[in-house]
C-alpha positions in Angstrom: 18.2 -12.5 -16.7 16.5 -13.4 -13.4 18.6 -11.2 -11.1 20.1 -14.2 -9.3 23.5 -13.9 -7.5 25.8 -16.6 -8.8 27.8 -18.6 -6.2 30.4 -21.0 -7.5 31.1 -24.1 -5.4 34.7 -25.5 -5.8 36.9 -28.0 -4.1 40.7 -28.0 -3.7 42.7 -30.6 -5.4 44.6 -33.0 -3.0 47.8 -32.8 -4.9 48.1 -29.1 -5.0 46.1 -26.6 -3.0 46.6 -23.9 -5.6 44.2 -25.5 -8.1 40.4 -25.7 -7.4 37.8 -27.5 -9.4 34.3 -26.1 -9.8 31.7 -28.7 -8.9 28.5 -26.6 -8.8 26.9 -23.3 -9.4 24.2 -21.9 -7.1 21.8 -19.1 -7.8 20.8 -16.9 -4.8 17.8 -14.6 -5.1 15.6 -12.7 -2.6 12.0 -14.1 -2.8 9.3 -11.6 -3.9 6.2 -11.4 -1.7 3.1 -12.9 -3.2 1.1 -9.7 -2.7 3.8 -7.4 -4.3 2.4 -7.6 -7.9 -1.2 -7.3 -6.7 -0.2 -4.2 -4.7 1.6 -2.6 -7.6 -1.3 -3.3 -10.0 -3.8 -1.9 -7.5 -1.8 1.3 -7.0 -1.6 1.8 -10.8 -5.4 1.4 -11.1 -5.7 4.1 -8.5 -3.8 6.4 -10.8 -0.6 6.4 -8.8 2.9 6.2 -10.4 5.0 3.5 -8.9 8.8 3.7 -8.7 11.4 1.4 -7.3 14.6 2.8 -5.7 17.1 0.2 -4.4 20.7 -0.2 -3.7 20.9 -3.5 -5.5 22.5 -4.1 -8.9 20.8 -3.0 -12.1 20.2 -6.6 -13.2 18.6 -7.6 -9.9 16.4 -4.4 -9.9 15.2 -4.9 -13.4 14.4 -8.5 -12.8 12.3 -7.8 -9.7 10.6 -4.8 -11.4 9.7 -7.0 -14.4 8.1 -9.6 -12.1 6.0 -7.1 -10.1 5.0 -4.9 -13.1 7.1 -1.7 -12.6 8.2 0.0 -15.8 11.9 0.1 -16.6 11.9 3.9 -16.7 10.8 4.0 -13.1 13.8 2.0 -11.7 16.7 3.5 -9.8 19.4 1.0 -8.9 22.8 1.2 -7.2 21.4 4.1 -5.1 22.8 5.1 -1.7 20.6 6.4 1.1 21.3 10.0 0.2 20.4 9.2 -3.4 17.0 7.9 -2.4 16.3 11.2 -0.7 17.5 13.1 -3.8 15.1 11.0 -5.9 12.2 12.0 -3.5 13.2 15.7 -3.9 13.2 15.4 -7.7 9.9 13.8 -7.8 8.4 16.4 -5.4 9.6 19.2 -7.7 8.1 17.4 -10.7 4.8 16.8 -8.8 4.4 20.5 -7.8 3.0 21.3 -11.3 0.2 18.8 -10.9 -0.5 19.3 -7.2 0.7 15.8 -6.3 2.8 14.4 -3.5 5.4 11.7 -3.1 5.0 8.7 -0.7 7.8 6.3 0.2 7.5 2.8 1.5 10.5 1.3 3.2 11.7 -0.9 6.1 15.4 -0.4 6.5 17.9 2.1 7.9 18.8 3.0 4.3 15.2 4.2 3.8 15.0 6.5 6.8 16.2 9.6 5.0 13.8 9.1 2.2 10.9 8.3 4.6 11.5 11.6 6.5 11.8 13.7 3.3 8.7 12.3 1.6 5.3 13.9 1.9 4.0 10.6 3.3 6.3 7.9 4.7 5.0 4.4 5.2 7.2 2.0 7.2 6.8 -1.8 7.3 6.0 -2.9 10.9 8.7 -5.5 10.8 11.3 -3.0 9.7 14.0 -1.3 11.7 13.2 1.1 14.5 14.9 4.0 12.7 12.5 3.5 9.7 9.5 3.3 11.9 10.4 6.5 13.8 11.0 8.4 10.5 7.7 7.3 8.9 4.3 8.9 9.2 2.4 5.6 8.9 3.4 2.2 10.2 1.9 -0.9 8.6 1.6 -3.2 11.5 0.8 -6.4 9.6 3.8 -5.8 7.3 1.6 -6.5 4.2 2.1 -4.6 1.0 -1.7 -4.8 0.4 -2.0 -2.4 3.4 -0.2 0.2 1.4 -3.1 0.2 -1.1 -5.7 0.1 1.8 -3.9 3.1 3.5 -4.1 5.3 0.4 -7.7 4.3 -0.4 -8.8 4.8 3.2 -7.2 8.2 3.3 -9.2 9.2 0.2 -12.4 7.9 1.8 -11.8 9.7 5.0 -11.0 13.0 3.3 -14.1 12.7 1.1 -16.1 12.1 4.3 -14.6 15.2 5.9 -15.5 17.3 2.9 -19.1 15.9 2.9 -19.5 16.6 6.7 -18.2 20.2 6.2 -20.6 20.9 3.3 -23.5 19.3 5.1 -22.9 21.2 8.4 -22.4 24.5 6.5 -25.6 24.1 4.5 -27.6 23.0 7.5 -26.5 25.9 9.7 -27.0 28.4 6.8 -30.6 27.2 6.5 -31.4 26.8 10.2 -29.8 30.0 11.5 -32.2 32.4 9.7 -35.1 30.4 11.0 -33.8 30.5 14.5 -33.3 34.3 14.2 -37.0 34.7 13.3 -36.9 35.3 9.6 -40.4 33.7 9.3 -42.0 35.8 12.0 -43.0 38.8 9.8 -44.9 36.4 7.5 -46.3 33.7 9.8 -46.0 35.2 13.3 -44.3 32.0 14.3 -41.2 31.9 16.6 -38.9 29.0 17.0 -39.1 27.7 20.5 -35.8 27.7 22.4 -36.1 24.0 23.2 -36.6 23.2 19.5 -33.7 25.4 18.6 -31.5 23.5 21.0 -32.7 20.2 19.5 -31.8 21.4 16.0 -28.3 22.4 17.2 -27.8 19.0 18.7 -29.1 17.3 15.5 -26.4 19.2 13.6 -23.6 17.6 15.7 -25.3 14.2 15.8 -25.7 14.1 12.1 -22.0 14.8 11.5 -20.9 12.2 14.1 -23.3 9.6 12.5 -21.9 10.4 9.1 -18.4 9.8 10.4 -19.4 6.5 12.0 -20.3 5.2 8.6 -16.6 4.7 8.0 -16.9 1.6 10.1 -18.5 0.0 7.0 -15.4 0.7 4.9 -14.5 -2.0 2.5 -11.3 -2.9 0.7 -10.5 -1.3 -2.7 -12.1 -2.9 -5.8 -8.6 -3.5 -7.2 -7.7 -5.9 -4.4 -11.0 -7.6 -4.6 -10.6 -8.2 -8.3 -7.2 -9.7 -7.8 -8.6 -12.0 -5.1 -11.5 -13.1 -7.4 -9.0 -13.9 -10.2 -6.9 -16.0 -7.8 -10.0 -17.8 -6.5 -11.2 -18.5 -10.1 -7.7 -19.9 -11.0 -7.8 -22.1 -7.9 -11.3 -23.4 -8.8 -10.1 -24.3 -12.3 -7.0 -26.0 -11.0 -9.0 -28.0 -8.5 -11.5 -29.0 -11.3 -8.7 -30.2 -13.6 -7.0 -32.2 -10.9 -10.3 -33.8 -9.8 -11.0 -34.7 -13.4 -7.7 -36.7 -13.6 -8.4 -38.2 -10.1 -5.6 -36.3 -8.5 -5.7 -34.3 -5.3 -5.2 -30.5 -5.7 -1.9 -29.1 -4.8 -2.2 -27.8 -1.3 1.5 -27.5 -0.3 1.4 -23.8 -1.4 -0.9 -22.9 1.4 1.0 -24.9 4.1 4.0 -23.4 6.0 7.3 -25.0 5.2 7.9 -26.3 8.7 4.6 -28.2 8.7 5.2 -30.0 5.4 6.3 -33.7 5.8 7.4 -36.0 3.1 6.0 -39.6 3.2 
């Protein structure tokens, strides 16, 4: 089962309009974004549990989940907007024991309640205005890879805040006694006021400089690994086609409206 919606094409008989003859069968299915499977795999490697909650039929939901790598136990289909919010509540109660939270990614009006109730709501930039208003984070580029980057960047920023706090606390605990003259009874040395002001300024400058290192943030390794695998597959494909004197298939990278048939 591929989750396609079957559409029957029929024509009416000329002799009697009550009888119709089926002349074709069409399968309609929503396309899955190329980066969906990469994003799901990257989130799993980060130790996150991925769920899919949709209002579509069970067959469609299971077919999509199977393609992107979501376990069948983590699928909720035929769910109304209120049901999505209830799922978020259940997951939040389950996560309380392990100090975890629940994040929801959505783009439609049906996701607004779940986005507002979740600990972190991420709205696709191309989604509805209601979803964008209810979310905490808006993914401007509308790319699912940005979900992975958002979580990874949040962890990096939080670790940087912790490091800045520990560094500033340790620095001040060590410098403050010296400024108070703790060394004077032993060395008869006093800290000059100008030097004390310089040390105070260095404390702030060091924290700011540490924070500026976030400008060198790089993408998660999980996304890099997926990109390297795709690049390797493309190189192998190009080599095989070149061996048989054929041109590599390039139509995949060209927008549909720019493809011409000669």
